[in-house]
C-alpha positions in Angstrom: 31.8 -4.3 34.6 32.8 -2.0 37.2 30.7 0.8 35.7 27.7 -1.4 35.8 28.3 -2.2 39.4 28.4 1.6 40.2 25.3 2.3 38.2 23.4 -0.6 39.8 24.5 0.6 43.4 23.4 4.1 42.7 20.1 2.8 41.2 19.4 0.7 44.4 20.1 3.6 46.6 17.8 5.8 44.6 15.0 3.2 45.0 15.6 3.2 48.7 15.1 7.0 48.8 11.9 6.6 46.8 10.6 4.0 49.2 11.3 6.2 52.1 9.6 9.2 50.4 6.5 6.9 49.9 6.6 5.7 53.5 6.9 9.2 54.9 4.2 10.7 52.8 1.8 8.1 54.3 2.4 9.4 57.8 -0.3 11.6 59.2 0.4 15.1 59.8 -2.9 16.7 60.7 -3.4 18.0 57.3 -5.4 16.1 54.6 -3.0 14.4 52.1 -4.1 11.9 49.4 -0.9 9.8 50.2 -2.4 8.9 53.6 -5.0 6.6 51.9 -3.9 5.9 48.3 -1.8 2.9 49.2 -4.7 1.2 51.2 -5.7 -2.1 49.7 -9.4 -2.7 49.0 -10.8 -6.2 48.5 -12.3 -5.4 45.1 -14.3 -8.3 43.7 -12.0 -10.7 45.5 -8.9 -9.0 44.1 -6.7 -6.9 46.5 -6.5 -3.5 44.6 -5.0 -0.2 45.7 -7.4 2.6 46.5 -5.9 4.9 44.0 -6.6 2.3 41.2 -10.4 2.3 41.9 -11.1 5.8 42.9 -10.3 9.5 42.6 -8.7 10.9 45.8 -8.9 14.6 46.4 -8.4 17.1 49.2 -10.9 19.9 48.7 -10.3 21.3 52.2 -7.1 21.2 54.5 -8.7 18.7 56.9 -10.9 16.6 54.5 -10.0 13.8 52.0 -12.7 12.9 49.5 -12.7 9.5 47.7 -15.0 9.3 44.6 -14.9 5.6 43.5 -15.3 4.8 39.8 -17.7 2.1 40.7 -20.3 3.4 43.2 -20.9 -0.3 44.5 -17.4 -0.4 46.0 -18.2 2.5 48.5 -18.9 -0.1 51.3 -15.6 -2.0 50.6 -13.5 1.3 50.6 -15.0 2.4 53.9 -14.3 -1.0 55.4 -10.7 -1.0 54.0 -10.0 2.5 55.5 -11.3 1.5 58.8 -9.3 -1.8 58.8 -6.1 0.1 57.8 -6.1 1.5 61.4 -4.6 4.8 60.6 -6.6 6.7 63.1 -9.2 8.2 60.9 -12.9 7.3 60.5 -14.5 7.5 56.9 -18.1 8.5 56.3 -20.0 7.2 53.3 -22.8 9.4 52.0 -24.0 7.0 49.2 -21.8 8.7 46.5 -18.5 9.6 48.1 -16.5 8.6 51.0 -15.5 11.6 53.1 -12.5 11.2 55.6 -12.3 14.1 58.0 -8.7 14.5 59.4 -8.9 15.3 63.1 -6.3 17.5 64.7 -3.3 15.5 66.2 -2.6 15.9 69.8 1.0 16.8 71.0 1.6 13.3 72.1 0.5 11.9 68.8 2.7 14.3 67.0 5.7 13.1 68.9 4.8 9.5 68.2 4.6 10.3 64.5 8.1 11.8 64.7 9.4 8.7 66.3 7.8 6.5 63.6 9.4 8.7 60.9 12.7 8.4 62.6 12.5 4.6 62.9 11.5 4.4 59.2 14.4 6.6 58.1 16.9 4.7 60.2 15.8 1.4 58.6 16.3 3.0 55.2 19.8 4.2 56.3 20.5 0.7 57.2 19.5 -0.5 53.8 21.8 2.1 52.1 24.7 0.8 54.3 24.0 -2.8 53.3 24.0 -1.8 49.5 27.3 0.0 50.1 28.8 -3.1 51.9 27.6 -5.4 49.2 29.1 -3.1 46.4 32.3 -2.8 48.3 32.7 -6.5 48.6 32.1 -6.9 44.8 34.7 -4.4 44.0 37.2 -6.0 46.4 36.6 -9.6 44.7 36.9 -7.9 41.3 40.3 -6.6 42.3 41.3 -10.0 43.8 40.3 -11.7 40.7 42.5 -9.5 38.6 39.5 -7.9 36.8 40.5 -4.3 37.9 43.7 -2.6 39.4 44.2 -1.4 42.9 43.7 2.2 41.7 40.4 1.4 40.1 39.4 -0.5 43.3 40.2 2.4 45.5 38.4 4.9 43.1 35.4 2.7 43.1 35.2 2.5 46.9 35.6 6.2 47.1 32.7 6.7 44.5 30.5 4.2 46.4 31.1 6.1 49.7 30.2 9.3 48.1 26.9 7.8 46.8 26.2 6.6 50.4 26.9 10.1 51.8 24.7 11.9 49.3 21.8 9.5 49.9 22.0 9.5 53.6 22.0 13.3 53.5 18.9 13.2 51.3 17.3 11.0 53.9 18.1 13.3 56.8 16.8 16.3 54.8 13.5 14.3 54.2 13.2 13.4 57.8 13.8 17.0 59.1 11.1 18.2 56.6 8.7 15.5 57.8 9.3 16.3 61.5 8.7 20.0 60.8 5.5 19.2 59.1 4.3 16.9 61.8 5.1 19.2 64.6 3.6 22.3 62.9 0.3 23.2 64.6 
């Protein structure tokens, strides 16, 4: 039972890391990156559908994203969804493809992006700490109910803290890498 709790705690923390990675990959850096648009939702035949599910997304040049829809009739919908996403880029529809040129970021915009990345990372740190708190409470109640000994409780609390430290360190490394990428001219 205690092992299940520890596995579940680590799994939740890993999912938080994956979520942060996805969020950070969607931040604009001045370089073309398919992650910038692949999560955008397109109203495809009345169904909200992720862009990556209805088109191929590629980056043939450092400052250009090319979106090639499987269904050419969805070009207008894709263009509209990208514009509505309000991510600071303007799509161009040539009748076969949607081209999305990525403009150079200004110094001020880069600093704003770093702040957004910092806020996003801090939100996920809080999530990790909440996971730790919940796991600690469960361990303490197990010990109170007589399911585990005090030594097992102490060992479990120590393990949970190690998980927390490792995952927060990963987040800090991800944030530092993203900051470097965004501020790189």
